[in-house]
C-alpha positions as CSV (number, residue, x, y, z in Angstrom):
1,M,11.0,-8.4,14.6
2,N,9.9,-12.2,14.1
3,R,12.7,-13.1,11.4
4,D,10.5,-16.4,10.8
5,A,7.6,-14.7,9.8
6,D,9.6,-12.2,7.5
7,N,11.3,-15.0,5.9
8,L,7.8,-16.4,5.1
9,A,6.5,-13.3,3.4
10,D,5.6,-13.6,0.0
11,V,8.1,-11.9,-2.1
12,Q,5.6,-11.4,-5.1
13,W,3.0,-9.9,-2.8
14,I,5.3,-7.2,-1.3
15,A,6.6,-6.3,-4.6
16,Q,3.0,-5.8,-5.8
17,C,2.2,-3.9,-2.9
18,A,5.3,-1.6,-3.1
19,R,4.7,-0.8,-6.6
20,R,1.2,0.5,-5.7
21,L,2.9,2.5,-3.0
22,R,5.2,3.9,-5.5
23,E,2.4,5.4,-7.4
24,R,1.2,7.5,-4.9
25,W,4.7,8.5,-3.4
26,P,6.9,8.0,-6.6
27,R,9.9,9.7,-4.7
28,V,10.3,7.4,-1.6
29,D,13.0,5.0,-1.5
30,L,11.9,1.7,-2.9
31,A,13.6,0.0,0.2
32,L,11.2,2.1,2.8
33,L,8.2,1.3,0.2
34,E,9.2,-2.4,0.4
35,A,9.3,-2.1,4.2
36,T,6.1,-0.9,4.5
37,A,4.5,-3.3,2.3
38,L,5.9,-6.0,4.5
39,E,4.3,-4.3,7.5
40,L,1.2,-4.4,5.3
41,W,1.6,-7.9,4.9
42,R,1.9,-8.7,8.4
43,D,-2.0,-7.8,8.8
44,D,-4.1,-10.5,8.1
45,R,-6.9,-8.5,6.5
46,L,-4.8,-7.0,4.1
47,R,-2.6,-10.2,3.2
48,A,-6.2,-11.3,2.5
49,L,-6.0,-9.5,-0.5
50,A,-3.9,-9.5,-3.4
51,G,-0.6,-7.1,-2.5
52,E,-1.9,-4.2,-5.1
53,Q,-5.4,-4.4,-3.4
54,A,-4.0,-4.3,0.0
55,A,-2.1,-0.9,-0.8
56,A,-4.9,0.6,-2.4
57,A,-7.5,-0.6,0.9
58,W,-4.8,1.1,3.2
59,L,-4.2,4.1,0.9
60,A,-8.0,4.6,0.5
61,P,-8.5,7.1,3.6
62,L,-5.6,9.0,2.1
63,V,-7.1,9.5,-1.0
64,C,-10.6,10.4,0.5
65,Q,-9.0,13.0,2.6
66,T,-7.0,14.5,-0.3
67,I,-10.4,14.5,-2.0
68,D,-12.2,16.3,0.4
69,R,-9.7,18.7,1.1
70,V,-9.6,19.9,-2.5
71,G,-13.7,19.8,-2.5
72,P,-16.1,17.7,-4.5
73,W,-16.2,20.0,-7.1
74,S,-12.8,18.8,-8.6
75,R,-13.6,15.3,-8.5
76,T,-13.0,13.2,-12.1
77,F,-14.7,10.3,-12.7
78,D,-13.2,7.9,-15.6
């Protein structure tokens, strides 16, 4: 693990990202979600986004798979 890169992580970005991940997985330990957010922060493409947007982009394939498994007839559009 690169400690210098970890020390430069944007704490607010990590917190926002972890908060969005917690919306998806509310029972997962916050420390694990923050560690996952740190891993996402290391991705240049995701780091260019806001923390919440990065988490949403990373979660998008999971959300699509869930919708596809349930079926298109169950989709709701708000």
